[in-house]
C-alpha positions in Angstrom: 96.3 88.2 87.1 96.6 86.5 83.7 92.8 86.6 83.4 92.9 90.3 84.2 95.4 91.0 81.4 93.4 88.9 78.9 90.1 90.6 79.8 91.7 94.1 79.5 93.1 93.2 76.0 89.8 91.8 74.9 87.6 94.7 76.0 90.2 97.3 74.8 89.9 95.7 71.3 86.1 95.7 71.5 85.3 99.2 72.8 82.0 99.3 70.9 79.4 99.2 73.7 78.6 100.4 77.1 79.1 97.0 78.7 82.5 96.5 77.1 83.7 100.1 78.1 82.5 99.4 81.6 84.4 96.1 81.8 87.5 97.6 80.2 87.6 100.4 82.8 86.8 98.1 85.7 89.8 95.7 84.9 92.2 98.6 84.0 91.8 100.8 87.1 93.6 98.1 89.1 96.8 99.0 87.2 96.3 102.6 88.4 95.8 101.4 92.0 99.1 99.4 91.9 100.9 102.5 90.7 99.4 104.6 93.5 100.5 101.9 96.0 104.0 102.2 94.5 103.8 106.0 94.9 104.3 106.5 91.1 101.8 109.3 91.1 102.6 110.8 87.7 102.4 107.5 85.9 99.1 106.7 87.8 97.7 110.1 86.8 98.7 109.7 83.1 97.2 106.1 83.0 94.0 107.1 84.7 93.4 110.0 82.4 94.2 107.9 79.4 91.6 105.3 80.5 88.9 107.9 81.1 89.7 109.4 77.6 89.3 105.9 76.0 85.8 105.4 77.4 84.5 108.9 77.3 82.2 108.2 74.4 80.3 105.6 76.5 78.5 105.5 79.8 81.1 103.3 81.5 78.9 102.7 84.6 78.9 103.9 88.1 81.1 101.3 89.7 84.2 101.5 87.4 83.8 105.3 87.2 83.7 105.6 91.0 86.9 103.5 91.2 88.6 105.8 88.6 87.5 108.9 90.5 88.7 107.2 93.8 92.1 106.8 92.1 92.2 110.5 91.2 91.4 111.3 94.9 94.3 109.1 96.0 96.7 110.5 93.4 96.1 114.1 94.4 96.3 113.1 98.1 99.8 111.5 97.6 103.0 113.1 98.8 104.4 114.6 95.6 104.7 118.0 94.0 101.2 118.0 92.6 99.5 117.2 95.9 96.2 119.1 96.0 93.9 118.5 98.9 91.0 120.5 97.5 91.1 118.7 94.2 91.5 115.3 95.9 88.5 115.8 98.2 86.4 116.9 95.2 87.3 113.6 93.4 86.4 111.7 96.6 83.0 113.4 96.7 82.3 112.6 93.0 83.3 109.0 93.7 81.1 108.9 96.7 78.0 110.1 94.8 78.4 107.3 92.2 79.2 104.6 94.9 76.0 105.6 96.8 73.9 105.3 93.7 74.9 101.6 93.2 75.3 101.2 96.3 78.8 99.8 96.7 79.7 99.8 100.4 83.3 98.6 99.8 84.1 101.7 97.7 82.3 103.9 100.2 84.4 102.5 103.0 87.6 103.1 101.0 86.6 106.7 100.4 86.0 107.2 104.2 89.2 105.4 105.0 91.5 107.3 102.6 90.1 110.6 103.8 91.4 109.5 107.2 94.7 107.9 106.2 95.9 110.7 103.8 95.0 113.5 106.1 95.3 112.1 109.6 98.0 114.6 110.6 95.7 117.5 109.5 92.5 116.5 111.3 91.5 116.2 115.0 91.3 112.8 116.6 87.5 113.2 116.8 87.2 113.7 113.0 89.7 110.8 112.5 87.4 108.5 114.6 84.4 109.7 112.7 86.0 108.8 109.4 87.1 105.4 110.7 83.6 104.7 112.1 82.0 105.5 108.8 84.5 103.3 107.0 84.0 100.4 109.4 80.2 100.6 109.0 80.5 100.6 105.2 83.0 97.7 105.1 80.8 95.6 107.4 77.8 96.3 105.0 79.9 95.2 102.0 79.4 91.8 100.4 82.3 90.3 102.3 81.2 91.7 105.7 83.7 91.1 108.4 85.9 89.3 105.8 86.4 92.6 104.0 90.1 92.7 103.3 90.4 96.3 104.5 88.7 95.8 107.9 91.5 94.4 110.0 93.8 97.3 108.9 91.1 99.8 109.7 90.5 98.4 113.2 94.2 98.6 113.9 94.2 102.3 112.9 91.1 102.8 114.9 92.9 101.3 117.9 95.8 103.7 117.4 93.5 106.7 117.5 91.9 105.3 120.7 95.4 105.0 122.2 96.2 108.6 121.2 93.0 109.7 123.0 94.2 107.8 126.1 91.5 105.1 125.7 94.1 102.2 126.0 91.7 99.6 127.4 89.3 100.1 124.4 92.3 100.2 122.1 93.5 96.8 123.5 90.1 95.2 122.7 90.2 96.8 119.2 93.7 95.5 118.5 92.6 92.0 119.5 89.7 92.2 117.1 92.0 93.4 114.3 94.3 90.4 114.9 91.4 88.0 114.9 89.9 89.4 111.6 93.3 89.3 109.9 93.8 85.6 110.8 90.2 84.9 109.7 90.6 86.6 106.3 94.2 85.7 105.4 95.0 82.7 107.6 98.0 84.3 109.2 99.0 87.2 111.5 99.9 90.8 110.4 103.3 92.0 111.5 102.3 95.7 111.7 99.0 94.9 113.6 100.8 92.8 116.2 103.5 95.5 116.7 100.8 98.2 117.2 99.1 95.8 119.7 102.3 95.4 121.6 102.9 99.2 121.7 99.6 99.7 123.3 100.2 96.8 125.8 103.6 98.3 126.7 101.9 101.7 127.4 99.4 99.9 129.7 102.2 98.2 131.6 101.2 94.8 130.3 104.8 93.8 129.6 104.2 90.0 129.5 101.4 90.4 126.9 103.5 92.8 124.9 106.3 90.3 124.9 103.9 87.6 123.5 102.6 90.0 120.8 106.2 90.9 119.7 107.1 87.2 119.7 104.3 86.5 117.3 105.2 89.5 115.2 108.8 88.3 114.9 107.6 84.8 113.8 105.4 86.5 111.2 108.3 88.7 110.0 110.4 85.6 109.4 107.5 83.7 107.8 106.6 86.5 105.4 110.3 87.2 104.6 109.7 90.9 105.2 112.4 93.5 104.6 114.3 95.2 107.5 113.0 98.7 106.9 112.3 101.5 109.5 109.1 99.6 110.7 111.3 96.6 111.6 113.6 98.8 113.7 110.5 100.3 115.4 109.6 96.7 116.3 113.1 96.2 117.8 112.8 99.3 119.8 109.6 98.0 121.5 111.2 94.6 122.0 114.1 96.3 123.7 111.7 98.2 125.9 109.8 95.1 126.9 113.0 93.2 127.6 114.2 96.1 129.8 111.0 95.7 131.9 111.6 91.9 132.0 115.1 92.7 133.3 116.9 91.0 130.3 119.4 93.9 130.2 122.0 92.2 128.0 119.7 91.6 125.1 117.9 94.9 125.5 121.2 96.8 125.4 122.2 95.0 122.2 118.9 95.9 120.6 119.0 99.5 121.6 122.4 99.9 120.1 121.2 98.2 116.8 118.2 100.5 116.6 120.3 103.6 117.4 123.0 102.8 114.8 120.4 102.3 112.1 118.5 105.5 112.9 121.6 107.5 113.4 122.9 106.6 109.9 119.5 107.3 108.4 118.3 110.5 110.1 119.7 114.0 111.0 121.1 114.3 114.5 118.2 116.4 115.8 115.4 114.2 114.4 112.5 113.4 116.8 112.9 109.6 116.4 116.5 109.7 117.6 115.3 111.6 120.7 112.6 108.9 121.3 115.3 106.2 121.0 117.6 108.1 123.5 114.7 108.4 125.9 113.9 104.7 125.7 117.6 104.0 126.3 117.7 106.5 129.3 115.2 104.3 131.1 117.2 101.2 130.2 120.4 102.7 131.7 118.6 103.5 134.9 117.0 100.1 135.3 120.2 98.3 134.4 122.0 100.5 137.0 124.6 101.5 134.3 126.2 104.6 136.0 128.1 105.7 132.8 124.9 105.4 130.7 122.9 107.3 133.4 125.3 110.2 133.3 125.2 110.3 129.4 121.4 110.2 129.5 121.3 113.0 132.1 123.5 115.2 129.9 121.3 114.5 126.8 118.0 115.1 128.7 119.3 118.2 130.4 120.4 119.7 127.0 117.1 118.7 125.3 115.0 120.4 128.0 117.2 123.5 128.3 116.9 124.3 124.6 113.5 126.0 125.1 112.7 126.6 121.4 113.5 123.0 120.4 111.7 121.5 123.4 108.6 123.7 122.9 107.8 122.1 119.5 108.3 118.4 120.6 105.2 116.2 120.9 103.6 116.4 124.3 104.3 112.7 125.3 108.0 113.1 124.4 108.2 116.2 126.6 106.6 114.3 129.5 108.7 111.3 129.0 111.9 113.3 128.9 111.1 115.2 132.1 110.2 112.0 133.9 113.3 110.2 132.8 115.4 113.2 134.0 113.5 113.3 137.3 114.1 109.6 137.8 117.8 110.1 137.4 117.9 112.9 140.0 115.8 110.7 142.3 118.3 107.8 141.8 121.0 110.2 142.8 119.0 111.3 145.8 118.9 114.9 144.6 115.3 115.4 145.7 114.7 119.1 144.9 115.8 118.6 141.2 113.7 115.5 141.0 110.6 117.3 142.3 111.2 120.1 139.9 111.2 117.9 136.8 108.4 115.7 138.0 106.4 118.9 138.6 107.1 120.2 135.1 105.9 116.8 133.6 102.8 116.9 135.8 101.9 120.4 134.7 102.0 119.3 131.0 100.1 116.1 131.6 97.4 117.8 133.8 96.1 119.8 130.8 95.0 116.5 129.1 95.2 114.2 132.1 92.4 111.9 130.7 94.9 111.0 127.9 97.4 109.6 130.2 95.6 108.0 133.2 95.6 104.5 131.6 99.4 104.6 131.1 101.8 103.3 133.7 104.0 106.2 132.8 101.5 108.6 134.3 101.4 106.8 137.6 105.1 106.6 137.7 105.2 110.4 137.3 102.6 110.8 140.1 104.5 108.4 142.4 107.8 110.1 141.6 106.4 113.6 142.3 104.9 112.6 145.7 108.1 110.9 146.9 110.4 113.9 146.9 107.6 116.0 148.2 107.2 113.7 151.2 111.0 113.3 151.6 111.4 117.1 151.7 108.9 117.4 154.6 105.4 117.6 153.1 103.7 115.1 155.3 100.4 115.3 153.2 102.4 113.8 150.3 102.9 110.5 152.2 99.3 109.5 151.6 99.4 110.6 148.0 102.6 108.6 147.6 101.1 105.4 148.9 98.0 105.8 146.7 100.0 106.6 143.6 102.5 103.8 144.1 99.7 101.3 144.6 98.1 102.4 141.3 101.5 102.0 139.6 102.1 98.6 141.0 98.6 97.5 139.9 99.3 98.5 136.3 102.7 97.0 135.7 102.9 93.2 135.2 106.5 93.1 136.5 106.6 95.5 139.5 109.8 94.6 141.5 111.9 97.4 140.1 109.2 100.0 140.7 108.6 98.7 144.2 112.3 98.9 145.1 113.0 102.2 143.3 110.1 104.2 144.8 110.7 103.9 148.5 110.3 106.5 151.2 113.6 107.0 153.1 113.6 105.6 156.6 
């Protein structure tokens, strides 16, 4: 860092040649990058423009100019009042032209990656995967190869997209590779990568593996002295969910309350994240056999589902989870017609994109739950379906005793 400052000062005082202008811009754009990371977009824009103005009388070279243009793309992609997607993509294109001319594969990979990360909520999962694949190919062709500092983060994001597509097994492999590369490059684990890995393992029903991933994440959190921000409480939510499955209800209950208190103080009452937390806790109350908590969860879920306008705009997985949790409560109370009704609603939503859910234990819990009240209410053809669905569910979950006991045909 000291060398960087000395180099900037030297080249700034000697802007009398192409090589000095190129070196000055190269060392100075890092300051702009830091401002972008800190989301100080106006300061970043002012500094980047000032740098370009200082070297405009020279040919500063393709590499530093591509970095400066990349910064402009990131600035106009940022969440601030001057966000301009069209302008940002134009700068990314200009940066790409120069980076290809060198070629500099690291810069090309960054361009691909930022076009994913800044706009992932606006593009399809197919386009997201295309951007990530292009970025991965470029990072692997860069001079550091698989030791490229961006590669482990990219693979973690790629695993997340695979999870969203329902390709959990592939995502699991990708998460493991991301963890390996992060250790290889930096000599330690990544908190966020391990939490993402645990989330995917939880979705697959690999509760024991998720517990191990979260244990390593917690060790990394302490080692790195990270701050207790919203990502930390996301970690606690997953930890509570895993402990719920491992039947450590006392610890899980404490963690759920800690997460809820934090989120409740931070977010408006109708925020989606609070609904997710309450859904997680509804499953906890049921598995802990907490009758008071079950009744509270039933009231919350019934209200959430009955508000058609609000429920209609919820994410698909939250809708399915809410309906399954409510159906489970009615099954617990042996109110089979209501249970069948809510399992059926969940099944209708999931069947539109069933390929997204078939690698999730939640899907097979839904299928098992649906066939049980059908069989109980006299549909003899549902008995065979129930036995098949339950066997699939028990195969998926690493701790199956609760599921085996809960989903039982009446004698």
